N, C-alpha and C positions, 0 to 999 in steps of 0.2 A: 645544522643540516637535519632535516629530516630524512630517514630512510623506512622503507615501506621491503618488509620480506613476505612471501609466501606465507608464515606464522606471526602471531604477534610472541614477541619476545618477552622470556621469561622478567626480566630486568625490569619491562615495563609495568608488569603484574606487581611485583615487589613496590616497585614505588609509591601506585594507586595504593597498593593498602595500609602504608606506610601515610600515606595521607588521611587514609580512609580513618584510623585509631585517632587520628589528630581531632576530624570534622564531624566526629563522629559524640563527642563530649560536650562540641560548643552545638550540637543543634539538641542533645537533650537539654544542657541549659537556658536557651535561647527560646524552648520550646515550656520548657518546665516539666516535660516527661520521659518515659520511653516513646523508643521513635520505632514507624514501621523499617520495613527495610525500604522501601518506596525513598522514603527519607533521609536515611543514610545516604544513597547512593547519591543522591542531589544535594547534600551537603558537603560529599566529597566533589563532587564538580561546578558548586555556583563559585564564581569568580570572585566573589566576597561574602563568605558564610559567614562573618563576625555579624556584619552588617546587612542583608539583602533582605528587604522585605518578604515579608511569608504569611499573606495571606489568601487563601488556596482561594483561587477562580477571579482573584481581582490582581494582585502584585503582578506586574511584570518581570522575568525573571533573567538575569544573564550565567549562562552558564558555557565550562570551557569540555566537549566533547574530547575523548582519545581517541576518535577519528573518524572518516566519513568511508561510505558507500555508494557506488552508483551503479548505475547499471545500462547496460549500451544504448538505449532507445533516451535516457534522457540526462544521461554524460556525455551527449552530444550540444545540446544547449547550457549545459552548467558549466563545461569550460569552453565553450566558444563566450560567454560571461565572464569567465573568469582568466582568459587569454586578455582580453582591454582592459584587466587591473593596474598591470603592468608589474604584476611581480616576478621573480627568477622562477620562480617554487612555491610547493602549497607547504602551508605551515605544519600541517597534522599529516600524519601517515593517509595516504586516500588511495583505493581500488575503483577503478571500470571491470567491469566484471558479463560479458558476451554471452548472451541467454536470450535477449526479447525480438531479436531481427531474424530468428530462426522459424522459418514456416514449417509447419505438420503437413504431410500430405502422405510420403510413400512410404517413408518409416526411418531409422537413426543415420543410417548411413549416408544414403543419398539425401536427404533432408539436409546434412549438415557440411554434406562436398554444394547442393546448391547455395548452402547461404553465402559460404566463403565466395563464392563467383557474383551471386545477387551484390550482394552488399562490400566487395572488396573496397571500394572507396570510404565506409564508413570504419572500417575494420583500422584499415591505414590510416587514418586520421586519427580513431583515436589511442592507436598503437603510439605517432610520432607524437601526440601533445602529451601523451603520461609522461614517455621518456623525455620529454622537455622539460615537463613539470617537473616533476621525479614521485610522479603515483604508479600502483602496482598495475599490473593487467592482467586478466586472465580471461584469455584464448576462448572462439566459440567452442562449445565442444567441453569445457570444464564443466559444468551446470550452471544452474540457477542462484541468483545471486545470494538467494538466503538460506540457502544449502553451504554454499561453499562458506559462506560469512560465520554459521556455526559451527563448519568442522573447524576453521584455520586461525579464526579472528577473533570470537567472541569468549569471554571468559566473566566470571561472576564479579560484580561491583562495576564494572565497567559504563562508559555511555559512547552509544553511537548515532550517528547521524545519517539517515540514507535518504537519496532520492528517490525511493518505491516507498507508496502507502504501507507495502507489507514490511518494512525496515523494522517491526516491532518484534518478528520471528526471532530475534536473536534473545528476547525475553525469556527463551525458555531456557537456556543457560545464564539465568539471573543478573541479565547486561540492560542498563536501560539505553534501550532505541528506538531510535523516532523518524518516523516517514515527513519528509518535507521537500520541498521545490526546492531548483539547482540553486534559486537565488540563497536559502540561506545554508546549502550547500560551498558556498563559495564564501558566503561571511568567514565560515568556518575557516577555511582553506584558506583564505590568509590572513588568519592569526586572527580574527575577533572574534567575539563570546556569541554564542546561539541563543536570541532573544524571545523568549515564550511566556504567555502569562501561566503563572504556577498555578501546573494541573490539580483539581481536585483529586479525591483518594477513594476509588470504590474499593472496596474490597468482598473478595469472594471466598467462601469458607467454603470448602473442598471436604466433605464429611464421606466417611469409607475408603471403598475399591470399587474400582469398577472390575467386573467380572464379564465371563459369557464374551456374549456381543458390544457389552457396551465397551468406547472408545473415547480417547481423549477428546476423539472429534464431536462427540457429543455432547461434552461438557461446553464448549465457546455458542455450537448450535441452538442450546438452549438459552445460554445467558444472551444472545442477538435476539429470542425468540420475549425473553422477561424486556431488556432493555432496546432493544428494535433500535434502529441503524441510526440512530441520533444520539442513543440514549445516556452512551459514552463522549460525548462531546467534552473536551477541554478537560479530561479526567485520565489517571493511572488506574486500570484496572491491578490492583494486587491480589495473588490467589496464594493460601495460604490453607494451614490445616495436615490432617493427617493424608487426605484425599491427594492433597498438594502432593505429599512422598509420597507415595505409592506412584505415581505416572514416569515414564521414562522424561527423558530429558528432550527430544523427540516430541514427543507426547507433548509435550510442554510447550514447546515452538507449535507447535500445532494452533493450539489453543491462542498462543499469542499473537503468531503472525493471522489468525481471522479477529483481534482487537480490532482492527483496523475499519470492517463492515459495521460495528458499533458506532463508530468515530472518536474509539480510545486515542487518547496521544501517547500511548504506549500500553503494553500490557508487562506483567513481571511474576517472576515465580522466585523466591528465596531461595539461595543454594544447598543442595543434600547430598547424600551419598551418590545419588546417580548425575548429580555435577561431577563429582571426580571422577566417577567410573566411564563418562562420556568423553574427559581431557584423557586421561587414560587411551581409552579405545581411537582416538583419534591420534596420537602421536603426542600428546602434551603434558608428560611426566612433570617436569619441572611446575607448567602450571598449575597442577593436577596435588601435586605436594602442599604449593602457597595455598591453593585452597581448601585443603584438607585442615591446614595449619588454622586460619583463619574463618571455620566455619561460624563458627560464635559473631562475627565483625558481619556474614553474609546472611545473616536472617536477619527477622524480626526479635528485637527484645522481648522476653516472654510474656511479658504483660501485655502484651498483641493479642496473643492468642486465644489466651484464659479469658481475656472481656473486649474484645472486640470491637464493639460499637463504641466506644469514644475516639478512635483513630481515624474512622472512616467519618466519608459525607453520608455515603450508601452501602449497605451489606446487604451480600445473598449468602444466602443458602444453599445448597445444594448438595445433596447424599447420593453419592455416586454406584450406591449398591442398590437403588432403585430406579436409576437413571435409563428410559428406555432408551434405543438406539434410534435418532431421528433421520426428518427429512424436509429439508428446505427448499422452498421454491414454490411456486415459479417466478421469476422475476425479481424478488427481493430475499435477502439471507437470514427476514427476521420472520418469513410467512413458514411456520412450522408444526411439525405434530410428528408423532411417534411413528414408527413403520409398520404399525398395527393400523394405522388409520388411513395410510397413503391412497391406498388402490379405491374405497368409497367415498373421501373425497374428490380425487381424479374423475372420476367417475359424475359424482354430484356436479361438481362444476364444469365438466365438460373437458377439461384436458388429456387429449391423447395418454391414454393408459401403455400404449407400447413402445418398447424406448426404441427410437433409432438409434442412437447409442449409449455407450457407458465409458468413460475416462477414469484413470488411475492417476492422480500424480498430480503437479503442481507443485509449489513453492511449497503448499501447505501441507503435504499428505506424499511427499516420497521418500523416506525415511528406508530404514534397513525394516526397521519393525514393522513399517506402512507397508512393504512391499510383502513382508516374511509372512503378515496375518493376512495379505488377498491370497498370496499363492497357497497358505497351507486351505483356503476354499476348492482352490484350484485342483489343486493335486487329487484333495476328495473327490472332485465332478472327473477328473481324469481318470481316475479307478476304477470309474463305474460309466464309462466311454460315453461320458458328458460333454457337448461342445456349447458354445456359446449362444445364445439365440436371438441378442443383441450384438453387433461387431464393441471390440473392448481395447482399446490402447492404454499403453503403460507407458510413464515418462517418468523412469530415474531420476531423483534429484540431482546429481551428480557424478561425476568419473568413478570417484573411489566405492560411492554408493552403488554404480550399475556394476562395476568391475566385481565388486561383493555381493552381490545377486545373482550374478553371472556364474560366478564361481561352485557357490551356496546350490546349485541348481532352481532357484525360486524363479529365475524368468522362462528358465525352460517348464517348468509346470506353469505361468501363463501361458506362455505357446501353444502349452498340450491340450489347450480347450480353443484355441484359438486366436488370443492375443495377440497386438501390434506392439512392440517397442517402439515409441520415438526416441528423438534425440533427449537431452540433457540439459533443455532448454523451457523456455515456457511454455510454446506453442501453443495449444486450443484454449491453454487458460486466459491468456488476453487478445482469442482474436486471430493467431498463429493460426489459423486451420482449413486449409484449402479444401470443402465439404466436395467430392460429386455425387454422395448419393440419390438418389430422385425422392426420397422424404424428405432432405432441408427443402424442396419445393415449396410444401406444403407446413401445416401448422403439425410440431412434433415434436416429442417430447426428449429431452437427456438424463442421463445423471450421471455426474462426476462428485472428484473428491475436492473439487477444486475450493476457491474461495467467494466468488463472485457470480453472481447470475442476473445482470441487469440484462433488457432486453439487448440483442444482438451483437451483449458481450464476447462468447466465443466463439463462432461462424460468423459476426453480421449478417446472420436474419435473425429480423422479429419475429421469423415464424417458429422461431424454436425457443422451448420453453425451457428452461435449465431448470434442475433441481441438482441438492445438495446433499452427500451423505460420509460416510466413512470410507474406506476404500475398500473393506472387508462385505458392506454392504453392498456398494458398488459392484462386486463380481458376483457376489449371490445372484442380485435383480439381474445381471448379465445374462447366466446361465438360465432366469426364467425368462426375458425379453421384455416384460410387463410389469403392472404396479400392482396387477394383483394377485400379490401373494404375499405373506408374511416370513421373513425365515426364520424366524425365531420359534413357530408353531403349524408351518405348512411345508409336506416333505415333496420330496423331487424323485422321480423313479421311484416312489416308494420308501425312502428313507428323509430323515430330517436331516439337514446340513451340521455336523458339529460344529462347536461353537470357534472360531478361530482361533489361531492361539502363532506367538512368534516371537523369538529372541526381543527383547529391548537392543541386544546391541550385539554381531556376528561373535560365539564363541571359539571362533578360529582367528579373530582380529578381520579387521581390514585387511582386504587382500590387498590393496596397493597404496605408496603414500599419493595425496592429490598430487593431478599435473595439469598441466598451459597454465601456469605463473610465468610473467614475464615482468621482471625486478627491470626498474629506470637503470640506466648507464650510470656510472659515476660522473664520466665525462660525458656534458649533454652538449657541449659546445656547439659538436658537430649535425648536431637534430635539428632539422629545417621543421614546422607546420606549414603543409600548403593546404588550400582552400582554391578551389579554379574556382575565379570567377562565375561558368557559365556551366557551375555543378546544379542541378536539380536535386541534389540531395544535403547541400551545405552551404550555409550563408553565411559570413560575417556580419557581425551583428553593427546596429547605425544606436547610438544613444538614443533615449528616449526625449524629447525635447519636457521641458522645465513648465511646472505652473505660471504663468504667464500674471497671477496677480489677480485674475478676477472673476466673478464669480458664473457658474458654470446656467448658462441664461439658453433656453431656449432648444431644448436635448429631444431630438427625435428619441423616438421611444421605438428603438427595433426589433423588439419582441418581449411579450411575457411569457415565460414558462410557467404550464398548467402541470402540477403532480411532478415529479423524481423530476432533474435536474441534475445528474453526475455529470462526472469528469466526459463520464464516457459519452454523453447526451452534448455537451460542450465540444471537446476535443478524438475524435473516435480514435480508437486504433487500429489493430486488423491494418488494412492497406494502405491505411496515412503511416504505419510507424516509421515507410521510408523517407518520408519527409520530416524527422523529428529534429534535426541538423540545419530546415531551411525555413525561416520564423515567415519568410512569402507563400511560401507552397504550400506548408501546410493549414494555413489562414485560408485557406480554399476549406476545410472543412468545418467552419467556426456553428457553430449550433446546428449541424445537423441531422444533430438527432432528439433537438428539442421538439415539444409537443405546444406549438406556439397557440395560445389562444387567438392569434390574429393571420390563421394560417390554413388553410385548408387540408394539409396533410404535413408532419413532420417536416422540418426544418425549414419550412415556406413560411415568407414574410409578404407583409405589404411596402411595395415601395415607393414612397413620395416622390421620389424623381421623377419616376419611371406611371408613377399610376399603375401599376401593371403586381400581381402574384411574381416575386421572384426567391430564388433561396437565401435563405436568410447572407450566407457570406456576399454574395452578388451584391445585395442589397447593401451591406458594411461597405465593399469596395464602392461602389457609387454615392456612399452620404461621404466616404473621404476625399472621395474625388472631385465633390460637390461642398469639401470644406461646412459639413452638416456633423457636428459631434453627435453623438448618438447617448441614450443608457437603456439599459438588458434589463428588464423587472425579471424577479427569481420566487422562486416561491419555499417551502421549508427546505429548509439543508441543504440548500442554493450549494453545488459541488461535491456532492456525497465523493466518496470513493476514490480515486486515486491522486499522488501526487504528483501529477503532469503540469508543470508551469504552463505548459502550451493553454491550457484552458484559460490562464491569466493574461500570457503574454500576446495571445490572437485578437483578443478584444482590444487590449491596448494597442497594437500594430494599424488594425482598422477604426482606428476612432474613439471610444470608447471614452467615457469620463467616468463612470461610475457602475456598479453593478448595485441596486436595491431589491431588499430581499425580503421575505421574512426572517430566514435564521440561514448560516451560512455554515457550513461544514470546515472543522478549523485549520486546515492546508490550505484547503481554496480560498479563505479569505486572507489568511496568510500571503499568500500567491498574489492575491491581486494589491493587495497592500504594497509590497516589493517591486511590482512593475510600475506604483505610481497611481491608480485606479483607488478609487473609493470603495470601499464595502460597506455600505448603510444600510439596516436596520429600519423597517416598519416600525414606529412607535404603536403603532395601533397596526396590527396586521389587516385589519379589514380595507385600509388605503390602499391596498393589491386590488381589490375589487373594482375599483373606483378607475381605474386608467384603462385607458381605451386606447384604438390601434390610431386615431389619429391625434392625439392628445400630443402636447411637451410638457418640459418637467424644467422647472427652473430650479438648481442648488445653490442657495444664498446664504449668504454673512461669511464666506469662508476664509477672511481673512482671520476672523477670531476663533476659526476651527480648536477647538482644545479637547484634551480629555475629558472622560465624563461630561461633556457637555451637548442638549443634543443641536443637531444640523437641520434650518430648515429648510423645506420645498415646497415648491408651488406646482399646482395641475393646473394646465391650459386645457382647458376641453375644446375640442370643437366646434361645441354649439356657443362659446364666447365665455361660459360660465368658467373661475375660479375657485381650486381648491388651493387650503393651506394644510401642509401635513408637516410631522415633527419625523426627523428617522435619528436614531441611536447610530452607535459605533464603538470600537474599540481600542480606538488608534492610539498611542502613546506618544511622549512626545519623541521617542525616537520616530514614531510612523507618519508623523507627521511633517518632517526634514525630508523622508522617503518622498513624498504626497509631492511637497514644494519642490525639491530636485528633481523631478520628473521619475524617478525611480532609486533603489537603495543602492545599483550597480552605481549610477551619478554621482555617489557620495566617495565608496572606496574609489572611485576612478581620481577624482579631484584630491582625497587625501595624497594615491601614492604619487600625483605628479612632485 
């Protein structure tokens, strides 16, 4: 029987390290060379380390993760799917964390109380389904999933999957942690391997040490500028070098967290003395002792750092000693520059230089060190009677962090200059923010320490231009209220702000043990999971129909995305989070944020049933009712952003047969496969330009669908002309089985009978 506790037991760590010592020599022998740390962890989790194919970026591998973590918004659909599998309990330790459904408006306590009332039905469902199937449950207010996982469950050398794209946060504590959709989580929870294409390796050699204003956040912002939002797709980013060892565990977690913004499968740091110190500080002395004993096993073989080029598919070098603090945005996390340039660039490009809001926190930057460095700026300002000129919101990452920064006076430092503390939750970072200020009505700029800055991401408004920086830089700009300022060189009230400072870990230890964990009962026979058929928030799932064996002919073109088509564009968060457990209702937001080539405004398109412009979800419903199958067309990096599988389930539910794009983000592509949809890529990207509003598309010869073989298509143009074209794909034999069965879950369900 799988057990789950409030923290990882040391016995599980010891068992993994025994396996690591067995599989590392296998890896060295098979590859004929020393190993990077990422390779060591992968070999320890291969289902078959002696025979797994090892061609990076090509071979599909089967991995056995140690645990699964889910946040409340994605856990609903994942667990609704698990319930249909017919199994009595999960096969690996798994936890649910309530952090996404708390809306920021008034402040921590008031917002949390409101969430308990507003989301009672969903919280009750998640508690009961966790108790029924053996999952641990973290109550609302316990903290943001990634911070809690880092404090309670992560440890060097382990592997985890999580139903949130920022799951790689745990790479800061040397864990291979991969963001996935709910269907992938179901695979692991039923005891099946996690199937993924063997990632490429991008090495990031960090030299020197950060000083002054430079923070860990600046490292990942610079990496994003170098690689762009798609440059890490299909790769693990492995950081190493003296600069890596100079960073705190939570600083490393910040870097790994935002690896999701460049499409990375995950990011990873080798273990070091900072890892041991963090484990001790979070009350895991037995695990700290094991890590200290196995440090040589939990880092790169020495030859890697001595001559890194042969071990990586791409190598980046960054000198932390010369890295200027960065500000990225608006609209994308890879549009960056140093703080010395932001004012002039904003003026030149017509971005509002006044800051309507400043925000510190989120899963990316809400650690003790983050709050301490931000508070050091606030303390200096308070001593001089200064207040913020832009409203400042602060989010601690967990109850443990909140209690500690409260005890140490750090929250008081921030409150003294006018900051408002929010609940230990995601809040504005994911659009759970009810703005009422007049500036929100027009084009406005905000500066956050968050991870994403897509249009509408934080407050649902396309008028808001979101920029990202480190917490200390955010607080500095809050004090002046605009971008026409350089904290490194410009004075406030006649003085330069001193360089930020803060302890990596609290010298007095953390104030309390983490609270809010609910273990599943030993006897769950009395637990019932009920879903009200009339609920607007929860809905039991019906299986998708299997492929009928025929080619896909005459597919209507629902939309053609122009430019970015992130998961926020496909299935928005914010107020729509309330429907994450109800597939029918949440499908009413399908493609509402998409800039459609055939619509007058975002989210609009042409309905061939009614011969009128309508919203894209309305059109999809009309097509479904009229039995008109359809296809959606994507641009580059379709599905960039979060792990939400709703962005795949909604098109499937409303009648899509395929998504054809110039390229796909990794998680989005996998989620489409899991739901029985075909994610196909134009062999010639120029074919995208040939597709018009009233065209139809055939996808043919599907009976011979096979790995590494092109798929043939035909465009029937409205003028009677036809265009033949080819598509490529990344479907493995397993993925083709999912397509034929109608979904991956249909196969699991059939095997469980």
